C-alpha positions as CSV (number, residue, x, y, z in Angstrom):
1,M,-26.0,20.5,21.0
2,E,-23.0,18.3,20.2
3,S,-23.5,16.0,17.2
4,K,-23.1,12.4,17.7
5,K,-19.9,10.9,16.2
6,P,-20.5,8.1,13.7
7,E,-19.7,4.7,15.0
8,S,-17.5,2.4,13.0
9,Q,-19.1,-0.9,11.9
10,T,-17.2,-3.8,13.3
11,F,-17.1,-7.5,12.7
12,Q,-15.7,-9.1,15.9
13,A,-14.0,-12.5,16.2
14,K,-13.2,-14.0,19.6
15,L,-9.6,-14.6,20.4
16,P,-8.6,-18.2,21.1
17,H,-6.0,-19.1,23.7
18,E,-4.0,-21.1,21.3
19,W,-3.5,-21.5,17.6
20,H,-5.3,-24.7,16.7
21,E,-5.2,-24.8,12.9
22,S,-2.2,-24.4,10.6
23,L,-2.5,-22.2,7.5
24,P,-2.2,-23.5,3.9
25,V,1.5,-24.0,2.9
26,D,3.5,-21.7,0.7
27,R,6.4,-19.4,1.5
28,Q,4.4,-16.5,2.9
29,Q,2.0,-18.8,4.9
30,Q,4.9,-20.7,6.4
31,S,6.2,-17.5,7.8
32,I,2.9,-16.8,9.5
33,T,2.8,-20.3,11.0
34,T,6.3,-20.0,12.2
35,T,5.6,-16.7,13.9
36,L,2.5,-18.0,15.6
37,E,4.3,-21.1,16.9
38,M,6.9,-18.8,18.4
39,Q,4.2,-16.9,20.2
40,P,1.1,-19.1,20.4
41,K,-0.8,-16.8,22.8
42,W,-1.8,-13.4,21.6
43,D,-3.0,-10.6,23.9
44,R,-5.4,-9.2,21.3
45,V,-6.9,-9.6,17.8
46,C,-5.7,-7.9,14.7
47,T,-7.8,-4.9,13.7
48,V,-8.4,-4.7,10.0
49,G,-9.7,-1.4,8.8
50,I,-11.7,-1.1,5.6
51,C,-11.7,2.4,4.2
52,A,-13.7,2.8,0.9
53,M,-16.8,4.2,-0.6
54,E,-20.0,2.9,1.1
55,K,-21.5,1.5,-2.1
56,K,-18.4,-0.7,-2.6
57,V,-18.2,-1.9,1.0
58,K,-21.9,-2.8,1.1
59,S,-21.8,-4.7,-2.2
60,A,-22.6,-8.4,-2.1
61,A,-19.2,-9.4,-3.3
62,M,-17.4,-7.3,-0.6
63,Q,-19.7,-8.7,2.1
64,E,-19.0,-12.2,1.0
65,M,-15.3,-11.4,1.1
66,I,-15.5,-10.0,4.6
67,Q,-17.1,-13.1,5.9
68,S,-14.6,-15.3,4.1
69,I,-11.7,-13.4,5.6
70,L,-13.1,-13.9,9.1
71,V,-13.7,-17.6,8.6
72,Y,-10.1,-18.1,7.5
73,G,-8.7,-15.6,10.0
74,N,-8.9,-18.3,12.8
75,N,-10.6,-15.9,15.2
76,L,-7.6,-13.6,15.2
77,L,-9.1,-10.9,13.0
78,R,-11.6,-8.0,13.8
79,I,-12.9,-6.0,10.9
80,E,-13.6,-2.3,11.4
81,I,-15.4,-0.4,8.6
82,F,-14.7,3.4,8.4
83,P,-18.0,5.3,8.3
84,L,-18.4,7.5,5.2
85,E,-19.0,10.5,7.4
86,T,-15.7,10.0,9.1
87,I,-13.8,9.6,5.9
88,F,-15.1,12.8,4.4
89,N,-15.8,15.1,7.4
90,S,-13.3,14.1,10.2
91,R,-9.6,14.8,10.4
92,V,-7.4,11.8,9.8
93,E,-6.3,12.1,13.5
94,E,-9.8,11.2,14.4
95,W,-10.0,8.1,12.2
96,P,-10.0,4.6,13.8
97,V,-6.5,3.3,14.5
98,V,-6.0,-0.1,12.8
99,D,-3.2,-2.7,12.4
100,V,-3.8,-3.5,8.8
101,L,-5.7,-1.3,6.2
102,I,-7.8,-2.3,3.2
103,S,-8.4,0.8,1.2
104,F,-9.1,1.2,-2.5
105,Y,-10.2,4.0,-4.8
106,S,-13.5,4.4,-6.6
107,V,-15.0,7.6,-8.1
108,G,-15.2,10.4,-5.6
109,F,-12.9,8.7,-3.0
110,P,-10.4,11.0,-1.2
111,L,-7.3,9.1,-1.9
112,D,-4.9,11.9,-0.8
113,K,-6.6,12.0,2.6
114,V,-6.1,8.3,3.0
115,L,-2.4,8.8,2.2
116,E,-2.3,11.3,5.0
117,Y,-3.8,8.8,7.4
118,V,-1.3,6.1,6.3
119,E,1.6,8.5,6.8
120,L,0.2,9.3,10.3
121,R,-0.7,5.9,11.6
122,Q,1.6,3.6,9.5
123,P,-0.8,0.7,9.2
124,R,0.3,-2.2,7.0
125,C,-1.6,-1.9,3.7
126,V,-3.0,-4.8,1.7
127,N,-3.0,-2.6,-1.4
128,D,-0.4,0.1,-1.7
129,I,-2.2,3.4,-1.5
130,A,0.3,5.6,-3.3
131,F,0.5,3.2,-6.2
132,Q,-3.3,3.5,-6.7
133,K,-2.6,7.0,-8.2
134,I,-0.9,5.2,-11.1
135,L,-4.1,3.3,-11.8
136,L,-5.9,6.7,-12.2
137,D,-4.1,7.5,-15.5
138,R,-4.1,5.0,-18.4
139,R,-0.8,6.4,-19.6
140,L,1.0,5.6,-16.4
141,V,-0.6,2.1,-16.4
142,F,0.9,1.5,-19.8
143,C,4.3,2.9,-18.8
144,L,4.4,0.5,-15.8
145,L,3.2,-2.5,-17.8
146,K,6.0,-1.8,-20.3
147,N,8.5,-1.6,-17.5
148,L,7.3,-5.0,-16.3
149,G,7.8,-6.5,-19.8
150,V,4.0,-7.2,-20.3
151,A,2.7,-7.6,-23.9
152,L,0.8,-4.4,-25.0
153,P,-0.9,-3.3,-28.2
154,S,1.0,-0.8,-30.3
155,H,0.1,2.6,-28.8
156,I,0.9,6.3,-28.6
157,F,0.0,9.0,-26.1
158,V,-1.4,12.4,-27.0
159,N,-0.8,14.7,-24.0
160,R,-2.5,18.0,-23.5
161,D,-1.7,18.4,-19.7
162,S,-1.3,21.5,-17.6
163,A,2.0,22.1,-15.9
164,S,0.6,20.9,-12.5
165,K,-0.8,17.7,-14.1
166,K,2.5,16.9,-15.7
167,Q,4.3,17.3,-12.4
168,E,1.8,15.0,-10.8
169,L,2.5,12.4,-13.5
170,Y,6.3,12.6,-13.0
171,S,5.8,12.3,-9.2
172,C,4.0,9.0,-9.8
173,L,6.8,7.8,-12.1
174,A,9.3,8.6,-9.3
175,Q,7.7,5.9,-7.1
176,V,8.6,3.1,-9.4
177,S,11.9,1.2,-9.7
178,W,12.5,1.6,-13.4
179,M,14.7,0.0,-15.9
180,K,16.6,3.0,-17.3
181,S,15.4,2.5,-20.9
182,T,11.7,2.3,-20.0
183,L,12.0,5.3,-17.7
184,E,13.4,7.4,-20.5
185,M,10.8,6.2,-22.9
186,S,8.0,6.9,-20.3
187,V,9.2,10.5,-19.6
188,E,9.5,11.1,-23.4
189,S,6.0,9.7,-24.1
190,L,4.5,12.0,-21.5
191,Q,5.7,15.3,-23.1
192,N,3.2,17.7,-24.6
193,A,1.9,16.6,-28.0
194,Q,2.2,19.9,-29.8
195,N,3.2,18.1,-33.0
196,F,0.1,15.9,-33.1
197,Y,-2.0,15.8,-36.2
198,Q,-4.4,13.6,-38.1
199,S,-4.2,12.9,-41.8
200,G,-7.3,10.9,-42.8
201,E,-6.9,7.4,-41.4
202,T,-3.6,8.1,-39.8
203,I,-2.6,9.9,-36.6
204,R,1.0,11.0,-35.8
205,V,2.8,12.2,-32.7
206,G,6.4,13.1,-33.5
207,S,7.8,10.2,-35.4
208,H,5.2,7.7,-34.1
209,T,2.2,6.9,-36.3
210,L,-0.9,4.7,-35.9
211,H,-3.4,3.7,-38.6
212,M,-7.1,3.0,-38.3
213,P,-8.6,0.9,-36.9
214,F,-7.5,2.2,-33.5
215,V,-8.9,2.7,-30.0
216,E,-9.1,6.1,-28.3
217,K,-9.1,6.1,-24.5
218,P,-9.2,9.1,-22.3
219,A,-6.0,9.3,-20.2
220,C,-8.2,9.6,-17.1
221,A,-9.2,6.1,-16.0
222,D,-12.4,7.3,-14.5
223,R,-13.7,8.1,-17.9
224,H,-15.3,5.2,-19.9
225,D,-16.2,7.1,-23.1
226,I,-13.9,5.0,-25.3
227,Y,-14.1,5.3,-29.1
228,I,-13.0,2.9,-31.8
229,Y,-12.3,4.5,-35.2
230,Y,-12.6,2.4,-38.3
231,P,-11.1,2.9,-41.8
232,L,-13.3,3.1,-44.9
233,S,-12.3,-0.5,-45.7
234,M,-14.2,-1.5,-42.6
235,G,-17.1,0.8,-43.2
236,G,-15.7,3.9,-41.5
237,G,-17.6,5.4,-38.5
238,V,-17.0,5.2,-34.8
239,R,-18.1,2.7,-32.1
240,R,-18.6,4.5,-28.9
241,L,-18.2,2.4,-25.7
242,F,-19.6,3.4,-22.3
243,R,-20.4,2.0,-18.9
244,K,-23.0,-0.7,-19.2
245,T,-26.5,0.7,-19.2
246,A,-29.3,-1.9,-19.1
247,D,-28.5,-4.2,-22.0
248,R,-26.1,-1.8,-23.9
249,S,-22.4,-1.2,-23.7
250,S,-21.6,0.6,-27.0
251,E,-23.3,2.2,-30.0
252,Y,-22.1,2.7,-33.6
253,Y,-22.0,6.3,-34.8
254,V,-21.7,7.7,-38.3
255,P,-20.0,11.1,-38.1
256,R,-21.5,14.2,-39.7
257,E,-19.5,16.0,-42.4
258,D,-18.2,18.6,-40.0
259,E,-16.9,15.8,-37.7
260,K,-14.7,14.2,-40.4
261,C,-11.1,14.4,-41.3
262,G,-11.1,13.6,-45.0
263,D,-13.5,10.7,-45.4
264,V,-13.2,9.3,-41.8
265,A,-14.1,10.5,-38.3
266,Q,-12.0,13.3,-36.7
267,V,-10.5,12.1,-33.4
268,R,-11.1,14.1,-30.2
269,V,-8.8,17.0,-29.5
270,D,-10.2,18.2,-26.1
271,G,-7.7,16.5,-23.7
272,S,-5.1,13.8,-23.3
273,Y,-5.7,10.3,-24.8
274,V,-4.1,6.9,-25.3
275,Y,-4.4,5.5,-28.8
276,E,-4.1,1.7,-29.2
277,A,-4.0,-0.5,-32.3
278,F,-7.4,-2.2,-32.5
279,L,-7.0,-5.9,-31.8
280,E,-9.8,-8.3,-32.8
281,A,-10.2,-11.0,-30.2
282,D,-10.1,-14.6,-31.6
283,I,-13.6,-15.5,-30.4
284,Q,-15.0,-12.0,-29.9
285,Q,-14.6,-12.2,-26.2
286,D,-12.4,-10.3,-23.7
287,V,-10.8,-12.0,-20.7
288,K,-11.2,-10.5,-17.3
289,V,-8.6,-11.6,-14.8
290,Y,-9.0,-11.3,-11.0
291,C,-6.0,-11.6,-8.8
292,V,-5.8,-12.2,-5.0
293,G,-2.1,-12.2,-4.4
294,P,0.7,-13.3,-6.8
295,Y,-0.3,-17.0,-6.6
296,Y,-4.0,-16.9,-7.4
297,A,-5.6,-15.6,-10.6
298,Y,-9.0,-16.4,-11.9
299,G,-10.2,-15.7,-15.5
300,E,-13.6,-15.1,-17.0
301,L,-14.7,-14.6,-20.6
302,R,-17.3,-12.0,-21.5
303,K,-18.7,-10.9,-24.8
304,S,-16.6,-8.0,-26.2
305,P,-18.5,-4.6,-26.2
306,V,-17.1,-4.0,-29.7
307,V,-19.2,-6.8,-31.3
308,D,-22.6,-5.1,-31.3
309,G,-22.9,-3.4,-28.0
310,I,-25.6,-5.8,-26.6
311,V,-24.8,-7.1,-23.1
312,E,-25.6,-10.8,-22.6
313,R,-27.3,-11.2,-19.2
314,L,-28.4,-14.1,-17.0
315,V,-31.9,-14.5,-15.6
316,D,-30.8,-12.8,-12.4
317,G,-29.5,-9.7,-14.3
318,R,-25.8,-10.4,-14.0
319,E,-23.6,-10.2,-17.1
320,R,-22.9,-13.6,-18.6
321,R,-19.4,-14.7,-17.8
322,I,-17.7,-18.0,-18.5
323,A,-14.7,-19.3,-16.5
324,T,-11.6,-19.8,-18.6
325,T,-8.3,-21.5,-17.9
326,L,-5.4,-19.2,-17.9
327,S,-2.2,-20.1,-19.6
328,T,1.1,-20.3,-17.8
329,E,2.2,-17.0,-19.4
330,E,-1.1,-15.3,-18.4
331,I,-0.6,-16.5,-14.8
332,N,2.9,-15.2,-14.8
333,T,1.7,-11.9,-16.1
334,A,-0.9,-11.8,-13.2
335,A,1.9,-12.3,-10.7
336,A,4.0,-9.6,-12.3
337,I,1.1,-7.1,-12.2
338,V,0.2,-7.8,-8.6
339,S,3.9,-7.3,-7.6
340,G,4.7,-4.4,-10.0
341,F,1.6,-2.4,-9.1
342,R,1.7,-3.4,-5.4
343,Q,-2.0,-4.3,-5.4
344,F,-2.6,-7.6,-3.6
345,V,-6.2,-7.6,-4.9
346,C,-6.6,-6.3,-8.4
347,G,-7.9,-7.2,-11.9
348,F,-6.8,-6.6,-15.5
349,D,-8.2,-7.1,-19.0
350,I,-6.6,-9.1,-21.8
351,I,-7.3,-9.8,-25.4
352,R,-6.4,-13.1,-26.9
353,C,-5.4,-12.5,-30.5
354,K,-3.7,-14.9,-33.0
355,D,-2.3,-17.3,-30.3
356,R,-1.0,-14.3,-28.3
357,F,-2.5,-12.2,-25.5
358,F,-2.2,-8.5,-24.8
359,V,-3.0,-6.6,-21.6
360,I,-5.2,-3.6,-22.3
361,D,-6.1,-2.3,-18.9
362,V,-5.4,-2.8,-15.1
363,N,-8.0,-2.2,-12.5
364,G,-7.8,-1.7,-8.8
365,W,-9.6,-3.6,-6.2
366,S,-12.1,-5.9,-8.0
367,F,-13.8,-9.2,-7.3
368,V,-15.6,-12.0,-9.1
369,K,-19.4,-11.9,-8.5
370,G,-21.4,-14.9,-7.4
371,N,-18.7,-17.5,-7.3
372,E,-18.5,-19.3,-3.9
373,E,-15.3,-21.2,-4.7
374,Y,-13.6,-17.9,-5.6
375,Y,-14.8,-16.3,-2.4
376,R,-13.3,-19.2,-0.4
377,Q,-9.9,-19.0,-2.1
378,A,-9.8,-15.2,-2.1
379,G,-10.8,-15.1,1.6
380,R,-8.2,-17.7,2.5
381,N,-5.5,-15.7,0.6
382,L,-6.5,-12.4,2.1
383,A,-6.7,-13.7,5.7
384,T,-3.3,-15.3,5.3
385,H,-1.8,-12.1,3.9
386,I,-3.3,-10.0,6.6
387,L,-1.9,-12.3,9.3
388,F,1.4,-12.2,7.6
389,L,1.5,-8.4,7.6
390,W,0.4,-8.4,11.3
391,S,3.0,-11.0,12.3
392,K,5.7,-8.7,10.8
393,L,4.4,-5.9,13.1
394,N,4.6,-8.2,16.1
395,C,8.0,-9.6,15.5
């Protein structure tokens, strides 16, 4: 008996005979309006595919975003969600054919398979698929940020990669338009760390040294077991960060004697890591920045997990966040990250320290939770960008 093929979930909008409402004005949006005025009657709607893990697609934030996109799509957009069974069990030739694709990585997502689909069908992509591979490795993220001229903490890489992994990293670097100096530094920093050693409160890779306190992050961005090592002058020991569990985000750990290097904790030697100088935020809060295009960035403050590891939550269970005004420099950095990483929707983390700010991480597709004004602005920007991509296909 033949199994029933899973049906794509669709959100259908009716097609108007004429374009009634002009879009908000900026350079990209003016291009859309001009195109639509040249051809006011369209013979079909634009099909927007959403290809991602089911948990992400069904989240409240994503559902709000889908509705907002349709509202600002002026009845010219139709959303088609790729079934999870199709993504994992069907050949890409059998996937729905769409005009514009929204696809983003989360743990377990078959990114290489989506790359095959994009190569086959050539949809316009809201977030570049190939560049999402850069986001999977914290070393590559730092390399690209350095190439963009973004302020970073002092850092060194410790690389213990296989030959195949090194080749994968270099292939990712080859996608980027590099300044010669930063490309050379990036390639050099990704060499094997055979000369790595720790001497008490100091680690060294070649001629590069870093002193405690410092942060140790696994190179793999899917891992959230991040450690902070403190010198004896700060009490020694290690604060271990992890994904938020109930009301905890970190725990302080005192190493045993067999886990020490001298009088302080021995760093991990089981894989590749990024080591950053520890920066103490001015008000013990991190800044989460959410971007929807190069012209819109929204910032929120949250209690830093390095304070005491206790997560502050609201009565509805969400983590307490406070909106913050971004400086001109922070807004410019947001635009540079959106463009440099080719991710129209993305987020990044910064630490404000001594009247400066430093970027410490870049995330892929991410949304603010429970903010109606944000959903309106983000939906408007996304709908406008999708129509812009589609208009280029139709010209």
